[in-house]
PyMOL Python script that loads the backbone (N, CA, C, O; Angstrom):
from pymol import cmd

cmd.read_pdbstr("""\
ATOM      1  N   MET A   1      -5.048  38.082  79.963  1.00  0.00           N
ATOM      2  CA  MET A   1      -6.011  38.029  78.878  1.00  0.00           C
ATOM      3  C   MET A   1      -5.242  37.845  77.560  1.00  0.00           C
ATOM      4  O   MET A   1      -4.238  38.517  77.326  1.00  0.00           O
ATOM      5  N   PRO A   2      -5.724  36.922  76.695  1.00  0.00           N
ATOM      6  CA  PRO A   2      -5.040  36.687  75.415  1.00  0.00           C
ATOM      7  C   PRO A   2      -5.123  37.922  74.513  1.00  0.00           C
ATOM      8  O   PRO A   2      -6.053  38.723  74.609  1.00  0.00           O
ATOM      9  N   SER A   3      -4.143  38.048  73.652  1.00  0.00           N
ATOM     10  CA  SER A   3      -4.126  39.163  72.712  1.00  0.00           C
ATOM     11  C   SER A   3      -5.225  38.951  71.663  1.00  0.00           C
ATOM     12  O   SER A   3      -5.715  37.835  71.494  1.00  0.00           O
ATOM     13  N   PRO A   4      -5.610  40.024  70.960  1.00  0.00           N
ATOM     14  CA  PRO A   4      -6.620  39.864  69.901  1.00  0.00           C
ATOM     15  C   PRO A   4      -6.204  38.824  68.859  1.00  0.00           C
ATOM     16  O   PRO A   4      -7.044  38.055  68.390  1.00  0.00           O
ATOM     17  N   ALA A   5      -4.932  38.789  68.494  1.00  0.00           N
ATOM     18  CA  ALA A   5      -4.466  37.801  67.511  1.00  0.00           C
ATOM     19  C   ALA A   5      -4.643  36.380  68.039  1.00  0.00           C
ATOM     20  O   ALA A   5      -5.025  35.478  67.293  1.00  0.00           O
ATOM     21  N   ASP A   6      -4.362  36.182  69.339  1.00  0.00           N
ATOM     22  CA  ASP A   6      -4.542  34.856  69.937  1.00  0.00           C
ATOM     23  C   ASP A   6      -6.015  34.471  70.005  1.00  0.00           C
ATOM     24  O   ASP A   6      -6.368  33.311  69.792  1.00  0.00           O
ATOM     25  N   ARG A   7      -6.876  35.447  70.301  1.00  0.00           N
ATOM     26  CA  ARG A   7      -8.318  35.164  70.338  1.00  0.00           C
ATOM     27  C   ARG A   7      -8.827  34.781  68.946  1.00  0.00           C
ATOM     28  O   ARG A   7      -9.638  33.864  68.815  1.00  0.00           O
ATOM     29  N   MET A   8      -8.354  35.479  67.904  1.00  0.00           N
ATOM     30  CA  MET A   8      -8.764  35.146  66.535  1.00  0.00           C
ATOM     31  C   MET A   8      -8.265  33.752  66.157  1.00  0.00           C
ATOM     32  O   MET A   8      -8.994  32.973  65.543  1.00  0.00           O
ATOM     33  N   LYS A   9      -7.019  33.438  66.526  1.00  0.00           N
ATOM     34  CA  LYS A   9      -6.460  32.119  66.236  1.00  0.00           C
ATOM     35  C   LYS A   9      -7.295  31.037  66.908  1.00  0.00           C
ATOM     36  O   LYS A   9      -7.593  30.009  66.299  1.00  0.00           O
ATOM     37  N   SER A  10      -7.668  31.265  68.145  1.00  0.00           N
ATOM     38  CA  SER A  10      -8.490  30.320  68.895  1.00  0.00           C
ATOM     39  C   SER A  10      -9.872  30.168  68.255  1.00  0.00           C
ATOM     40  O   SER A  10     -10.377  29.054  68.115  1.00  0.00           O
ATOM     41  N   MET A  11     -10.477  31.290  67.868  1.00  0.00           N
ATOM     42  CA  MET A  11     -11.792  31.242  67.235  1.00  0.00           C
ATOM     43  C   MET A  11     -11.735  30.464  65.927  1.00  0.00           C
ATOM     44  O   MET A  11     -12.614  29.649  65.648  1.00  0.00           O
ATOM     45  N   ARG A  12     -10.694  30.714  65.116  1.00  0.00           N
ATOM     46  CA  ARG A  12     -10.563  29.991  63.849  1.00  0.00           C
ATOM     47  C   ARG A  12     -10.375  28.498  64.092  1.00  0.00           C
ATOM     48  O   ARG A  12     -10.921  27.679  63.353  1.00  0.00           O
ATOM     49  N   ALA A  13      -9.614  28.138  65.113  1.00  0.00           N
ATOM     50  CA  ALA A  13      -9.415  26.721  65.441  1.00  0.00           C
ATOM     51  C   ALA A  13     -10.740  26.074  65.835  1.00  0.00           C
ATOM     52  O   ALA A  13     -11.032  24.955  65.414  1.00  0.00           O
ATOM     53  N   ARG A  14     -11.547  26.774  66.646  1.00  0.00           N
ATOM     54  CA  ARG A  14     -12.861  26.233  67.035  1.00  0.00           C
ATOM     55  C   ARG A  14     -13.753  26.053  65.812  1.00  0.00           C
ATOM     56  O   ARG A  14     -14.443  25.041  65.688  1.00  0.00           O
ATOM     57  N   ARG A  15     -13.742  27.018  64.920  1.00  0.00           N
ATOM     58  CA  ARG A  15     -14.562  26.911  63.710  1.00  0.00           C
ATOM     59  C   ARG A  15     -14.087  25.765  62.824  1.00  0.00           C
ATOM     60  O   ARG A  15     -14.904  25.008  62.300  1.00  0.00           O
ATOM     61  N   ARG A  16     -12.767  25.630  62.652  1.00  0.00           N
ATOM     62  CA  ARG A  16     -12.240  24.529  61.845  1.00  0.00           C
ATOM     63  C   ARG A  16     -12.659  23.190  62.434  1.00  0.00           C
ATOM     64  O   ARG A  16     -12.971  22.256  61.696  1.00  0.00           O
ATOM     65  N   ALA A  17     -12.667  23.092  63.761  1.00  0.00           N
ATOM     66  CA  ALA A  17     -13.085  21.858  64.425  1.00  0.00           C
ATOM     67  C   ALA A  17     -14.549  21.535  64.125  1.00  0.00           C
ATOM     68  O   ALA A  17     -14.941  20.368  64.116  1.00  0.00           O
ATOM     69  N   ARG A  18     -15.351  22.568  63.882  1.00  0.00           N
ATOM     70  CA  ARG A  18     -16.767  22.369  63.526  1.00  0.00           C
ATOM     71  C   ARG A  18     -16.950  22.221  62.027  1.00  0.00           C
ATOM     72  O   ARG A  18     -18.073  22.029  61.561  1.00  0.00           O
ATOM     73  N   GLY A  19     -15.864  22.307  61.259  1.00  0.00           N
ATOM     74  CA  GLY A  19     -15.965  22.176  59.810  1.00  0.00           C
ATOM     75  C   GLY A  19     -16.315  23.470  59.111  1.00  0.00           C
ATOM     76  O   GLY A  19     -16.802  23.452  57.981  1.00  0.00           O
ATOM     77  N   VAL A  20     -16.074  24.594  59.766  1.00  0.00           N
ATOM     78  CA  VAL A  20     -16.394  25.903  59.203  1.00  0.00           C
ATOM     79  C   VAL A  20     -15.096  26.649  58.934  1.00  0.00           C
ATOM     80  O   VAL A  20     -14.183  26.645  59.760  1.00  0.00           O
ATOM     81  N   ARG A  21     -15.024  27.285  57.780  1.00  0.00           N
ATOM     82  CA  ARG A  21     -13.832  28.058  57.441  1.00  0.00           C
ATOM     83  C   ARG A  21     -14.244  29.479  57.081  1.00  0.00           C
ATOM     84  O   ARG A  21     -15.234  29.692  56.382  1.00  0.00           O
ATOM     85  N   GLU A  22     -13.480  30.440  57.563  1.00  0.00           N
ATOM     86  CA  GLU A  22     -13.750  31.848  57.303  1.00  0.00           C
ATOM     87  C   GLU A  22     -13.478  32.173  55.839  1.00  0.00           C
ATOM     88  O   GLU A  22     -12.505  31.697  55.254  1.00  0.00           O
ATOM     89  N   LEU A  23     -14.340  32.977  55.266  1.00  0.00           N
ATOM     90  CA  LEU A  23     -14.174  33.427  53.886  1.00  0.00           C
ATOM     91  C   LEU A  23     -14.381  34.928  53.854  1.00  0.00           C
ATOM     92  O   LEU A  23     -15.407  35.426  54.317  1.00  0.00           O
ATOM     93  N   ARG A  24     -13.418  35.647  53.314  1.00  0.00           N
ATOM     94  CA  ARG A  24     -13.545  37.096  53.202  1.00  0.00           C
ATOM     95  C   ARG A  24     -13.628  37.460  51.736  1.00  0.00           C
ATOM     96  O   ARG A  24     -12.891  36.927  50.906  1.00  0.00           O
ATOM     97  N   LEU A  25     -14.527  38.368  51.425  1.00  0.00           N
ATOM     98  CA  LEU A  25     -14.710  38.827  50.052  1.00  0.00           C
ATOM     99  C   LEU A  25     -14.525  40.340  50.001  1.00  0.00           C
ATOM    100  O   LEU A  25     -14.996  41.067  50.875  1.00  0.00           O
ATOM    101  N   ALA A  26     -13.842  40.791  48.980  1.00  0.00           N
ATOM    102  CA  ALA A  26     -13.744  42.226  48.718  1.00  0.00           C
ATOM    103  C   ALA A  26     -14.506  42.471  47.418  1.00  0.00           C
ATOM    104  O   ALA A  26     -14.167  41.915  46.373  1.00  0.00           O
ATOM    105  N   ILE A  27     -15.524  43.299  47.495  1.00  0.00           N
ATOM    106  CA  ILE A  27     -16.363  43.559  46.328  1.00  0.00           C
ATOM    107  C   ILE A  27     -16.392  45.060  46.045  1.00  0.00           C
ATOM    108  O   ILE A  27     -16.142  45.869  46.939  1.00  0.00           O
ATOM    109  N   PRO A  28     -16.698  45.431  44.797  1.00  0.00           N
ATOM    110  CA  PRO A  28     -16.853  46.855  44.495  1.00  0.00           C
ATOM    111  C   PRO A  28     -18.016  47.439  45.305  1.00  0.00           C
ATOM    112  O   PRO A  28     -19.025  46.768  45.524  1.00  0.00           O
ATOM    113  N   ASP A  29     -17.869  48.677  45.742  1.00  0.00           N
ATOM    114  CA  ASP A  29     -18.893  49.339  46.554  1.00  0.00           C
ATOM    115  C   ASP A  29     -20.019  49.844  45.649  1.00  0.00           C
ATOM    116  O   ASP A  29     -19.822  50.803  44.904  1.00  0.00           O
ATOM    117  N   PRO A  30     -21.199  49.212  45.703  1.00  0.00           N
ATOM    118  CA  PRO A  30     -22.289  49.614  44.809  1.00  0.00           C
ATOM    119  C   PRO A  30     -22.858  51.003  45.120  1.00  0.00           C
ATOM    120  O   PRO A  30     -23.696  51.503  44.369  1.00  0.00           O
ATOM    121  N   ARG A  31     -22.421  51.626  46.203  1.00  0.00           N
ATOM    122  CA  ARG A  31     -22.901  52.973  46.518  1.00  0.00           C
ATOM    123  C   ARG A  31     -22.152  54.042  45.721  1.00  0.00           C
ATOM    124  O   ARG A  31     -22.621  55.174  45.609  1.00  0.00           O
ATOM    125  N   LEU A  32     -20.991  53.688  45.169  1.00  0.00           N
ATOM    126  CA  LEU A  32     -20.198  54.671  44.427  1.00  0.00           C
ATOM    127  C   LEU A  32     -20.777  54.884  43.031  1.00  0.00           C
ATOM    128  O   LEU A  32     -21.071  53.916  42.331  1.00  0.00           O
ATOM    129  N   PRO A  33     -20.942  56.129  42.625  1.00  0.00           N
ATOM    130  CA  PRO A  33     -21.475  56.402  41.277  1.00  0.00           C
ATOM    131  C   PRO A  33     -20.636  55.763  40.167  1.00  0.00           C
ATOM    132  O   PRO A  33     -21.190  55.312  39.164  1.00  0.00           O
ATOM    133  N   SER A  34     -19.322  55.719  40.329  1.00  0.00           N
ATOM    134  CA  SER A  34     -18.477  55.129  39.288  1.00  0.00           C
ATOM    135  C   SER A  34     -18.747  53.634  39.132  1.00  0.00           C
ATOM    136  O   SER A  34     -18.734  53.115  38.015  1.00  0.00           O
ATOM    137  N   ILE A  35     -18.988  52.948  40.232  1.00  0.00           N
ATOM    138  CA  ILE A  35     -19.291  51.515  40.180  1.00  0.00           C
ATOM    139  C   ILE A  35     -20.667  51.300  39.575  1.00  0.00           C
ATOM    140  O   ILE A  35     -20.856  50.406  38.750  1.00  0.00           O
ATOM    141  N   ARG A  36     -21.621  52.112  39.979  1.00  0.00           N
ATOM    142  CA  ARG A  36     -22.976  51.990  39.434  1.00  0.00           C
ATOM    143  C   ARG A  36     -22.972  52.211  37.924  1.00  0.00           C
ATOM    144  O   ARG A  36     -23.674  51.510  37.195  1.00  0.00           O
ATOM    145  N   ALA A  37     -22.193  53.176  37.451  1.00  0.00           N
ATOM    146  CA  ALA A  37     -22.104  53.441  36.013  1.00  0.00           C
ATOM    147  C   ALA A  37     -21.458  52.264  35.291  1.00  0.00           C
ATOM    148  O   ALA A  37     -21.892  51.881  34.204  1.00  0.00           O
ATOM    149  N   ARG A  38     -20.412  51.688  35.901  1.00  0.00           N
ATOM    150  CA  ARG A  38     -19.742  50.540  35.272  1.00  0.00           C
ATOM    151  C   ARG A  38     -20.678  49.343  35.174  1.00  0.00           C
ATOM    152  O   ARG A  38     -20.711  48.665  34.147  1.00  0.00           O
ATOM    153  N   VAL A  39     -21.435  49.078  36.228  1.00  0.00           N
ATOM    154  CA  VAL A  39     -22.382  47.964  36.216  1.00  0.00           C
ATOM    155  C   VAL A  39     -23.480  48.218  35.182  1.00  0.00           C
ATOM    156  O   VAL A  39     -23.859  47.310  34.441  1.00  0.00           O
ATOM    157  N   ALA A  40     -23.985  49.436  35.133  1.00  0.00           N
ATOM    158  CA  ALA A  40     -25.031  49.766  34.152  1.00  0.00           C
ATOM    159  C   ALA A  40     -24.528  49.565  32.728  1.00  0.00           C
ATOM    160  O   ALA A  40     -25.260  49.059  31.878  1.00  0.00           O
ATOM    161  N   ALA A  41     -23.286  49.957  32.461  1.00  0.00           N
ATOM    162  CA  ALA A  41     -22.719  49.778  31.121  1.00  0.00           C
ATOM    163  C   ALA A  41     -22.572  48.296  30.785  1.00  0.00           C
ATOM    164  O   ALA A  41     -22.836  47.886  29.654  1.00  0.00           O
ATOM    165  N   GLU A  42     -22.152  47.493  31.760  1.00  0.00           N
ATOM    166  CA  GLU A  42     -22.009  46.060  31.521  1.00  0.00           C
ATOM    167  C   GLU A  42     -23.365  45.401  31.291  1.00  0.00           C
ATOM    168  O   GLU A  42     -23.492  44.532  30.429  1.00  0.00           O
ATOM    169  N   VAL A  43     -24.364  45.802  32.043  1.00  0.00           N
ATOM    170  CA  VAL A  43     -25.710  45.250  31.866  1.00  0.00           C
ATOM    171  C   VAL A  43     -26.256  45.623  30.491  1.00  0.00           C
ATOM    172  O   VAL A  43     -26.909  44.807  29.841  1.00  0.00           O
ATOM    173  N   ALA A  44     -25.995  46.834  30.052  1.00  0.00           N
ATOM    174  CA  ALA A  44     -26.483  47.277  28.741  1.00  0.00           C
ATOM    175  C   ALA A  44     -25.871  46.451  27.611  1.00  0.00           C
ATOM    176  O   ALA A  44     -26.479  46.313  26.549  1.00  0.00           O
ATOM    177  N   ARG A  45     -24.675  45.902  27.827  1.00  0.00           N
ATOM    178  CA  ARG A  45     -24.015  45.107  26.784  1.00  0.00           C
ATOM    179  C   ARG A  45     -24.441  43.636  26.786  1.00  0.00           C
ATOM    180  O   ARG A  45     -24.025  42.883  25.905  1.00  0.00           O
ATOM    181  N   LEU A  46     -25.247  43.216  27.740  1.00  0.00           N
ATOM    182  CA  LEU A  46     -25.674  41.818  27.795  1.00  0.00           C
ATOM    183  C   LEU A  46     -26.555  41.481  26.598  1.00  0.00           C
ATOM    184  O   LEU A  46     -27.322  42.313  26.115  1.00  0.00           O
ATOM    185  N   ASP A  47     -26.428  40.250  26.135  1.00  0.00           N
ATOM    186  CA  ASP A  47     -27.262  39.752  25.033  1.00  0.00           C
ATOM    187  C   ASP A  47     -28.525  39.154  25.658  1.00  0.00           C
ATOM    188  O   ASP A  47     -28.462  38.150  26.367  1.00  0.00           O
ATOM    189  N   ALA A  48     -29.660  39.778  25.388  1.00  0.00           N
ATOM    190  CA  ALA A  48     -30.920  39.354  26.006  1.00  0.00           C
ATOM    191  C   ALA A  48     -31.256  37.907  25.670  1.00  0.00           C
ATOM    192  O   ALA A  48     -31.777  37.191  26.524  1.00  0.00           O
ATOM    193  N   THR A  49     -30.976  37.460  24.457  1.00  0.00           N
ATOM    194  CA  THR A  49     -31.277  36.079  24.065  1.00  0.00           C
ATOM    195  C   THR A  49     -30.448  35.097  24.881  1.00  0.00           C
ATOM    196  O   THR A  49     -30.969  34.092  25.365  1.00  0.00           O
ATOM    197  N   ALA A  50     -29.170  35.381  25.034  1.00  0.00           N
ATOM    198  CA  ALA A  50     -28.302  34.495  25.811  1.00  0.00           C
ATOM    199  C   ALA A  50     -28.704  34.495  27.280  1.00  0.00           C
ATOM    200  O   ALA A  50     -28.683  33.451  27.932  1.00  0.00           O
ATOM    201  N   GLU A  51     -29.068  35.656  27.799  1.00  0.00           N
ATOM    202  CA  GLU A  51     -29.490  35.726  29.208  1.00  0.00           C
ATOM    203  C   GLU A  51     -30.786  34.954  29.425  1.00  0.00           C
ATOM    204  O   GLU A  51     -30.932  34.267  30.436  1.00  0.00           O
ATOM    205  N   ASP A  52     -31.729  35.058  28.485  1.00  0.00           N
ATOM    206  CA  ASP A  52     -32.978  34.294  28.594  1.00  0.00           C
ATOM    207  C   ASP A  52     -32.696  32.797  28.581  1.00  0.00           C
ATOM    208  O   ASP A  52     -33.293  32.042  29.349  1.00  0.00           O
ATOM    209  N   ALA A  53     -31.793  32.370  27.712  1.00  0.00           N
ATOM    210  CA  ALA A  53     -31.440  30.948  27.643  1.00  0.00           C
ATOM    211  C   ALA A  53     -30.810  30.491  28.952  1.00  0.00           C
ATOM    212  O   ALA A  53     -31.115  29.403  29.440  1.00  0.00           O
ATOM    213  N   ALA A  54     -29.935  31.309  29.521  1.00  0.00           N
ATOM    214  CA  ALA A  54     -29.298  30.958  30.784  1.00  0.00           C
ATOM    215  C   ALA A  54     -30.326  30.849  31.902  1.00  0.00           C
ATOM    216  O   ALA A  54     -30.262  29.926  32.714  1.00  0.00           O
ATOM    217  N   LEU A  55     -31.269  31.779  31.952  1.00  0.00           N
ATOM    218  CA  LEU A  55     -32.303  31.727  32.987  1.00  0.00           C
ATOM    219  C   LEU A  55     -33.209  30.512  32.818  1.00  0.00           C
ATOM    220  O   LEU A  55     -33.602  29.890  33.804  1.00  0.00           O
ATOM    221  N   ARG A  56     -33.544  30.168  31.565  1.00  0.00           N
ATOM    222  CA  ARG A  56     -34.366  28.970  31.329  1.00  0.00           C
ATOM    223  C   ARG A  56     -33.630  27.718  31.810  1.00  0.00           C
ATOM    224  O   ARG A  56     -34.240  26.827  32.402  1.00  0.00           O
ATOM    225  N   TRP A  57     -32.309  27.649  31.555  1.00  0.00           N
ATOM    226  CA  TRP A  57     -31.522  26.498  31.994  1.00  0.00           C
ATOM    227  C   TRP A  57     -31.500  26.430  33.525  1.00  0.00           C
ATOM    228  O   TRP A  57     -31.684  25.360  34.106  1.00  0.00           O
ATOM    229  N   ILE A  58     -31.277  27.565  34.164  1.00  0.00           N
ATOM    230  CA  ILE A  58     -31.243  27.597  35.636  1.00  0.00           C
ATOM    231  C   ILE A  58     -32.573  27.115  36.198  1.00  0.00           C
ATOM    232  O   ILE A  58     -32.600  26.324  37.141  1.00  0.00           O
ATOM    233  N   GLU A  59     -33.667  27.582  35.628  1.00  0.00           N
ATOM    234  CA  GLU A  59     -34.986  27.168  36.111  1.00  0.00           C
ATOM    235  C   GLU A  59     -35.221  25.686  35.863  1.00  0.00           C
ATOM    236  O   GLU A  59     -35.883  25.023  36.660  1.00  0.00           O
ATOM    237  N   ALA A  60     -34.681  25.156  34.760  1.00  0.00           N
ATOM    238  CA  ALA A  60     -34.875  23.743  34.441  1.00  0.00           C
ATOM    239  C   ALA A  60     -34.123  22.831  35.402  1.00  0.00           C
ATOM    240  O   ALA A  60     -34.591  21.732  35.698  1.00  0.00           O
ATOM    241  N   VAL A  61     -32.977  23.263  35.888  1.00  0.00           N
ATOM    242  CA  VAL A  61     -32.173  22.395  36.752  1.00  0.00           C
ATOM    243  C   VAL A  61     -32.323  22.717  38.231  1.00  0.00           C
ATOM    244  O   VAL A  61     -31.738  22.041  39.077  1.00  0.00           O
ATOM    245  N   CYS A  62     -33.099  23.742  38.547  1.00  0.00           N
ATOM    246  CA  CYS A  62     -33.237  24.155  39.948  1.00  0.00           C
ATOM    247  C   CYS A  62     -33.977  23.088  40.745  1.00  0.00           C
ATOM    248  O   CYS A  62     -35.083  22.692  40.378  1.00  0.00           O
ATOM    249  N   GLU A  63     -33.369  22.623  41.832  1.00  0.00           N
ATOM    250  CA  GLU A  63     -33.977  21.578  42.637  1.00  0.00           C
ATOM    251  C   GLU A  63     -34.969  22.114  43.661  1.00  0.00           C
ATOM    252  O   GLU A  63     -35.637  21.332  44.338  1.00  0.00           O
ATOM    253  N   PHE A  64     -35.075  23.425  43.785  1.00  0.00           N
ATOM    254  CA  PHE A  64     -35.928  24.000  44.818  1.00  0.00           C
ATOM    255  C   PHE A  64     -37.304  24.407  44.308  1.00  0.00           C
ATOM    256  O   PHE A  64     -38.166  24.802  45.092  1.00  0.00           O
ATOM    257  N   ASP A  65     -37.513  24.314  43.001  1.00  0.00           N
ATOM    258  CA  ASP A  65     -38.796  24.740  42.443  1.00  0.00           C
ATOM    259  C   ASP A  65     -39.880  23.677  42.545  1.00  0.00           C
ATOM    260  O   ASP A  65     -41.068  24.000  42.523  1.00  0.00           O
ATOM    261  N   THR A  66     -39.487  22.427  42.655  1.00  0.00           N
ATOM    262  CA  THR A  66     -40.488  21.358  42.698  1.00  0.00           C
ATOM    263  C   THR A  66     -40.269  20.536  43.963  1.00  0.00           C
ATOM    264  O   THR A  66     -39.137  20.384  44.423  1.00  0.00           O
ATOM    265  N   PRO A  67     -41.344  20.010  44.519  1.00  0.00           N
ATOM    266  CA  PRO A  67     -41.196  19.199  45.716  1.00  0.00           C
ATOM    267  C   PRO A  67     -40.459  17.890  45.409  1.00  0.00           C
ATOM    268  O   PRO A  67     -40.491  17.393  44.283  1.00  0.00           O
ATOM    269  N   ASP A  68     -39.810  17.357  46.410  1.00  0.00           N
ATOM    270  CA  ASP A  68     -39.118  16.089  46.283  1.00  0.00           C
ATOM    271  C   ASP A  68     -40.164  14.996  46.076  1.00  0.00           C
ATOM    272  O   ASP A  68     -41.068  14.850  46.899  1.00  0.00           O
ATOM    273  N   PRO A  69     -40.059  14.219  44.983  1.00  0.00           N
ATOM    274  CA  PRO A  69     -41.080  13.190  44.731  1.00  0.00           C
ATOM    275  C   PRO A  69     -41.087  12.095  45.796  1.00  0.00           C
ATOM    276  O   PRO A  69     -42.080  11.383  45.945  1.00  0.00           O
ATOM    277  N   ALA A  70     -39.982  11.956  46.541  1.00  0.00           N
ATOM    278  CA  ALA A  70     -39.923  10.948  47.597  1.00  0.00           C
ATOM    279  C   ALA A  70     -40.666  11.386  48.848  1.00  0.00           C
ATOM    280  O   ALA A  70     -40.938  10.578  49.736  1.00  0.00           O
ATOM    281  N   GLY A  71     -40.992  12.674  48.910  1.00  0.00           N
ATOM    282  CA  GLY A  71     -41.725  13.179  50.070  1.00  0.00           C
ATOM    283  C   GLY A  71     -40.810  13.873  51.046  1.00  0.00           C
ATOM    284  O   GLY A  71     -39.591  13.718  50.972  1.00  0.00           O
ATOM    285  N   PRO A  72     -41.383  14.647  51.974  1.00  0.00           N
ATOM    286  CA  PRO A  72     -40.577  15.444  52.897  1.00  0.00           C
ATOM    287  C   PRO A  72     -39.809  14.626  53.931  1.00  0.00           C
ATOM    288  O   PRO A  72     -38.828  15.106  54.498  1.00  0.00           O
ATOM    289  N   ASP A  73     -40.258  13.378  54.181  1.00  0.00           N
ATOM    290  CA  ASP A  73     -39.591  12.566  55.209  1.00  0.00           C
ATOM    291  C   ASP A  73     -38.594  11.575  54.623  1.00  0.00           C
ATOM    292  O   ASP A  73     -38.089  10.714  55.344  1.00  0.00           O
ATOM    293  N   ALA A  74     -38.300  11.682  53.325  1.00  0.00           N
ATOM    294  CA  ALA A  74     -37.377  10.751  52.682  1.00  0.00           C
ATOM    295  C   ALA A  74     -35.961  10.995  53.191  1.00  0.00           C
ATOM    296  O   ALA A  74     -35.566  12.144  53.389  1.00  0.00           O
ATOM    297  N   PRO A  75     -35.203   9.938  53.403  1.00  0.00           N
ATOM    298  CA  PRO A  75     -33.812  10.114  53.859  1.00  0.00           C
ATOM    299  C   PRO A  75     -32.949  10.721  52.758  1.00  0.00           C
ATOM    300  O   PRO A  75     -33.214  10.554  51.567  1.00  0.00           O
ATOM    301  N   GLY A  76     -31.894  11.440  53.197  1.00  0.00           N
ATOM    302  CA  GLY A  76     -30.902  11.934  52.263  1.00  0.00           C
ATOM    303  C   GLY A  76     -31.137  13.263  51.781  1.00  0.00           C
ATOM    304  O   GLY A  76     -30.354  13.778  50.983  1.00  0.00           O
TER     305      GLY A  76
END
""", "prot")
cmd.dss("prot")
cmd.show_as("cartoon", "prot")
cmd.util.cbc("prot")
cmd.orient("prot")
């Protein structure tokens, strides 16, 4: 039986052959009170006007809010 390292190597090779690559993320743990306090402090410092402008821009360029004018069966 192959070792765990060999099995992982094989799995990664199969995924690469399918065009898939593994991505690992390390993020702060939102369950920790210290992280929650830090996020709350950062949110409190946000400029509401700038955030509103950013959200309006996102909504204006979002391709998922309106149907494709070419129709659902259009190629591409």
